[in-house]
N, C-alpha and C positions, 0 to 999 in steps of 0.2 A: 432318113429324115433330114430336112434342110437345117443347116447351122445358122442360127440367128444370134448375133451379139448386140447387146443393148448397153450403151454408155450412159450412165446416170441413173440413179435410183430415186429421183424425185417424182412429182406427180405424173409427168409424161412417161419417163422410163419405167417406173414401177407398174403403171397400168398396162403398158405394152407388154412387159414381161409376164404379168399376171394373165393376160388374155392369150398369149401365144405359147405358154409353157406346155400345154397339152398337145400341141401340133408340131413342135419343132424341137430340135436339139438346141436349147436356149442357154446363153450365158449372160448374166448381168454383171457389169463392171461398175463399181461405185467407190467413191472415196470413203464411204462409211458402210457399216454392215447393217444399217437400219434405214427404214423409210421414216421420214419426219413430216408431220403435218405442219408445214410452214405458216399457213394462215393463222394458226393459233399460238405461235411462239411468243408473241409480245406479252401475253398474259403471264409468262414466266417472270417478268420484271416485278410483278406485285404478288404473284403466287408461285414461288419457286417449285413447289411440288407438282404443279400442273404439267411439267414436262413429261411425267410418267404416262400421261394420257395421250401423248403426241408421238410416241415411238413404237414401232413394231419391227422386229428384225426381219430382214429380207427372207431368210430361210423359213420363217413361219408361214409366209403366204406363197413362197415359191418352192413347193414340195418336189417339183419335177425339173427344176432348173439348177444350173451351177451358178454360185455367187462368188465373185472375185473382188476383194477389197484392194484397190490400188489406184494409181494415177496413170492416165493415158498420155503417152509421149508423142505418138504419131499414128495417123490412120493411113493405111495403104489400101490398094485395090481389093485385096482378099484377106488382109490381116490387120489386127489392132496391136500396136506395140506398146507395152507398158514400161514405166520408168525402171522397173527391176529387170528389164530385158526379156520378159516373157512375151510370147506372141499368141494371140487368140485368132484362130481361123474362122472365117464366116462366109456364108453364101449371101446373107442379107445383114445389113448393119443399120441400127437405129441410133442416131446421135441425139441424146436428150440430157446433155451435161449441165443444163441450168445456167444460172448467172450468179454473180457475186458483186459486192461493192469494191470498187477499186479507187483508192485515194492515196496521194503522196503524204497526207497528214497522218502520222502514226505516233501515238503517245499512250501511256498507260491509262490515262483517264479519258480516252476517246474510243468509242465503240461504234460498231456497225451492226445494223439490224439484219443479221444474216441467219445464224443458226442458234439453237437453244444453248449450246455450250458457251457461246460468246455472251449471250444475254445473262446467263447464270453468273458469269464472272462480273458483269456490270451490276447485277442485283446486289452483290456484296458491298458495292461502293455507294449505292444510292442512299442508304441510311446515313452515311457520313457526309453526304453532299447537301449543300444549301442552295447552290446556284447551278441549275441544270439547263443546258441548251439542247434543242433538237434542230438539226439542220435538214431542211427539205419538207415542203408542204404538200406532198402527194399523199396517196392513201396510207402508205406505211408510216410516214411521218405523223399524220393526223391521228392514226390509231395509237401510235406509241405515246404521243403527248396525252391523249385521252386516258390511257391506262394509268399514267403517272398522276395526272391532275385529279382523277376521281379517287385515287387511293391515298395520296399524300396532300396534306394541307399546310405543311410546315416548310415548304420549299418554294423558291422562286423558279418558275418554269417558263422558259421562253422558246418560241418557235420562230426560226429564221427561214424565210423562203425567198427565192430569187425572183419569183413572179409577183404580179399585183393581186393575185387571188389564190387562196388555198384550193386544192382539188380542181385545178384548171380544166381538166378534161371532163368534169362532171357538170350536171345542171346547176343553174343559179340557185335553185331551192336547196340543193344538197350543199353547195358552197356556203350559203348563208346560215343554214342550220348548224353545220360543223363549226363555222367561225364563231357564232354566238354561243354555242355550247362550250367551247374552250374559253372564250372571254368571260363567261359567267362563272367559270371555275378558276379565275385568276390567272389564266395563261396570257402572257404578253406575246402578241403576234407582230413580228417585224417583217414587213414585205419589201420587195424590190431591193433586196440585199443579197449579195453573193459572197460567201466566205472563200477567201483566197489563200489564207495562211494562218498560222498560229505562232505565238511566241510568249514564253513565260506564263503559261496558263491563261492566255488571252487569245480569243479568235479575232482575226483581222478581216474586216469586210472590204469589199470593193469600194465602198463609200469613204474609206479611210477610218471609220469608227472601229473601236476595239471593244470586245465583249469578254470580261473576266468570267471564268467558269471554274466549277469544281468537277463537273462531269459533262461530257458531250456525246450525243448520239448522232451519227450521220446516216441519212436515208437517201442520199443522192450518190451519183457516180456509179450506177449499176452497169455492169458489162457482162456479156455472155462468156461462159467458160469454153473458149474455142482456140486456145493457144496451140493445140495439137493439129489444127486444120491447115491445109494448104491455102494460102492467101488468095489463090485464084478463085476459090469458091466462097469468098467472104466479102461482104460489104459491111453493113452495121451488124449483121448476123450472117448465118450461113444461107446462101442463096438457095431457094427452093422453087419448084414448079407447082402447078395446081394440085398435084398428088402428094405434095410434101416430100418429093424426091430431090436430090441434088441433080440439076441438069447434067447430062453426060454420064451420070452415075446412077443408073436406074435401080441398082440394088442397094443404094444407100438412102435412107430416109432421115428426116429431121423432125423433131417434135419439141414443143415447149419454148422456153425463153430464148433458145439459141437460134431460132429461125429469123430471117430478115423481114418477115411479114410485119407490117405496121398495124399493130393492134395492142390492146391491153394485155400485158404479160401476167396473167392471173392463173391460179390453179385450175379454174374452170376451163380456161382456154387450153391449158396443157392437157387436160382430160379429153377435150374434143380432138386435139391433135392425135392423142394416143389411140382413140377409136378409129380414126381415119387410117393411121399408119398400120395398126395391127390388121385391120380389114384388108388393106391393100397388099400387105405381104402375103396374107392367106390367098388373096385373089391371084397374085402372081404364081404362087406355088400350085394352085389348082387351075391355072390357065383360064381365069375368069377376068371380067372387066373390072378395073379399079374405079373408085369413086373420087371425085374432086373435093377438095376442101374449100369451103366458102366461109370466109371470116364474117362473123356477125356479133355485134355487141350483145352480150347476154345480161342476165340478172346480176346486179352487183350488190353485195351486202358489206357495209362498212360498220365496224364496231366502234363505239365511243365509250370505252370502259365496259364493265360487266353488265350494266343495266340499261344501256341506250345504244342506238345505232341508226343506220339509214339503209333503206332498201331503195335501189334505183333501177328502173327498167324502162328504157325509152323515155317517155315524158312523165311516167308515173314515179312518184317519190313518196315513201312512207317513213316516218321518223318515230323514234321513241323506243319503248320496251320490246315490241314485237320483233323488230330487226335483230335485237340482241339475242332474243330467244331463238330465232331462226338460225343465226350464225352458230350458236352453241349446238343446235340440233344437227346442222350440216357436219360439224366437226365429229360428233358422235357417230353419225351415219357413215361417213367416210372411213373412220378408224374401225368401225365394226366390220366393214367389207374386207379389210385387210387382215383382221384378226379372226374372221370366220373360218 
């Protein structure tokens, strides 16, 4: 059997591994020993016990694969080198190492919306905080603010965004609904302001203004986890061809946030990558024709707390309770597939 190594156990890597484990000698390399449903992690800020619904250990759904918990140091032509010196040999490699927030601003009361364990640490400080800022008005920032604003009414919550509109890549109807939803719940929205520094529990904006805080969440500055890659293959992400392969390296595939494809880096997109990559690896093994990946904007579901949200698909927008129910159903459906 062909040896396949998968770097990363998020949406892209976990789905590739799950699909290929019956057909290859498969090894999954991840920094954690579990899959985490990242679209649901913000709920942990107001319902800490919710994290139990978002985790499943890799070994529970990878019965026929090897799971290694570790950090990748370097990728070579036929091996993956880990920080501990161990080498993993492969015939085919899938790089799906995901992304993370990267900022020079680090302080005990500043958090990044990355993984459950970080948000659980933040949750302990929310109750003691009166002045909370969220930096970044994209999907994650808006969802985070909505979770806090719909749960706490005794805190001053502000959202700072560098652009002139929230959710800039979405439709005007989506932008307006989210903006009004937050304002109606007392959220202060500060637009056209970029945070450049902090000093003595104050954020400093590019405008020169200072914003005193008790707690801050950053949802900007996201970068792909590709420090182990040869820079020759990297632009903003890892360069790929139409089959999600690295050009010149036909046995190395890329899936999820780490690719240089210009598109929304969502869990749904990562799953689409995973389907193409797993099918194309099987096609190469069986000497069949591969399929091209075609980027297409799909259905987007944005939650605004537990009981409201937005569904957007092309020119169609639906707001209110139904999107919130749908998002909850999607979470349960995805997790049930991994736990089955």
